[in-house]
C-alpha positions, 0 to 999 in steps of 0.5 A: 917280615914285620907288618911295616915291611909288608905293606911297604912291599905292597904298597910300592908293588901297588903303586907300580902298576898304576897311578894311585893316591895317598887314599888309596894306599891307605885303604889298600893297606888297611890289612896290615893294621900300621900305626899312625907313625908307620902309615906316615912314615909308608906315605913318605917313603912311597913318595921319596922313591917315587911310586907316590906322585899326587901331581902325577896321579891327578894329572892321570887322573883327570885325563883318564877320565875325560878322554875314556869315561868322557866326565865333566869338571865337576864330576872329576872335582867331585871325585878328587876331593873325595880322595882327598886331593888338595884343591890346588891340585885339583885346579891344575889338573883341571887346567889340563883340559882344552876348552874346545875339547871339552866343549866339543865332547859335550857336543858330541854327547849331546847329539849322541844321546838325542838320538836314543831318547824317546820324548814327545816335546822338546821341552821333554828332550832337553829335560832328558838331555840336561839331567843326562850331562849333568849326571856326567859331571858337565856345567849346568849352564854349558848344558843349557847353552848347547841345548839352545840349539836341539830342536825336537824336529831334528830328533825322531822318536 
């Protein structure tokens, strides 16, 4: 069996277990030492056979990272760009998150985190919450809008 055949079988098996993108397939198949042409042919074959579909991958990635990891748009976009996904597909994927659910998720995260933060002032509390939500990938403007309504008097040290 040739390296190409082994790599194709491996990649097909890998793709059948979960959604993956081109860059993940290329990373996983480096051990087969394929030529550029073989890599290109393998990716084309996986796409033709329905094992690899970046639009489907983006949809699954966005949904999973938002619902299970509770990530915001910024972090999701960043990771997808790192994986070499086209900007058009990324923006289509972002559109799959309903705005009301997105804002509700941020509000819930901030309220949950507020209970576990120790702070001496409203300013310190808001700074810690801002850093927390920004680290999760939410937009600073949106975070600031919700932080206006958080008061340290509601917060217990």
